[in-house]
N, C-alpha and C positions, 0 to 999 in steps of 0.2 A: 838218115835214120839207121836202120839195122842192116847189117851186111847180108844176113840170111834169115828170111822169115819162115818159121816152121810152126806147126800146130802146138808143139809143146811150149814154145815161148809165150803163147797167149794164155796158157792154163792158169797162171798165177793172177791173171787180170779179169777172170770171169767174175761178174758182179761189180766190177769197177766202172767208174765214171770217165767218160771221154768228152771233153768240151768241144763243141762244134765252133770253129773260128771263122766260118764263112762270112758272117755278118756281125761285126762287133756290137752293133746297135741292138741286136736281138739275140743275146747269148742263150744257149740251151745245151743240155747234155744228152748223150746216149749212154746206155748201159750195155756192156758186153755180156751177152746172155749165155752163149754156148759156142762150141767148136765142133765141127763135123768133119771127120777125115773121109774123103771120097775114095782115094786110091793112093797106094804107095808101092812103087816097084824099085828095082835097083837104080833105075834111071829117072824116074818121074815121081812127083808128089802133087796131089791136088787136095785142097781142103777149103772149107768155108768158115767164116766167123760171122756171128749174128749179133746184132745190136737191137735194143728196144729204145724208141724215142717217144717223146710226148705227142699228144694229138695235134698240137700246133707248135711250130710250123711244120708242114709237110715238106719233105725234101724229095724232089724228083731225082731220078738216077743221075749220077755225075761224080766227079772227083771232089771229095770233101776234105778240108783240112781239119784234123782233129788234134787235140792235145791231151796227153795223159801225164799225171804228176811224176811217174817214173820213166815212161817211154819217151816223153818229150812230144814234139810235133811230128805228125805223119800225115801223108795224103793217101786216102783210100778211095777206090771207085766203089760207091755204095749204091745198091739197087733196092728200092722198096719192094717187099715181097708179101706184105700182109698188114692187116689192121685189126685191132681189137678195141674194146671199150676204153683201154688205157693209152692207146697211141698206135704207133707204126713200128713194124719190124723191118730191118734193113740187113742185107747180106753183102759181104765182100768175099770174092772167090779168089783163091791163089792156086796157080798151076805153074810149076817150075821144074826144071831139070835139076837133078842132084849131081853133086860133084863126083 
């Protein structure tokens, strides 16, 4: 996938659709809704990206294979963090050392 994942690389894709490829017989999409930067120092960066998905199927936390028309396929550890009348919200957290 990508050599270095940063919050800014996701900015162009907010509002974009990501296909969930875990079960080809039951395809569905997630929408990237927002990016939240937690901390950035000289040596470390932490941020989250949030997705909204449909009310069904519910995805328990785990590594999910996603596909985006421009980013291609990527695997993210997604955690369900909330539910509203339209579906579920999922979060992926990134924490890495900077070069």
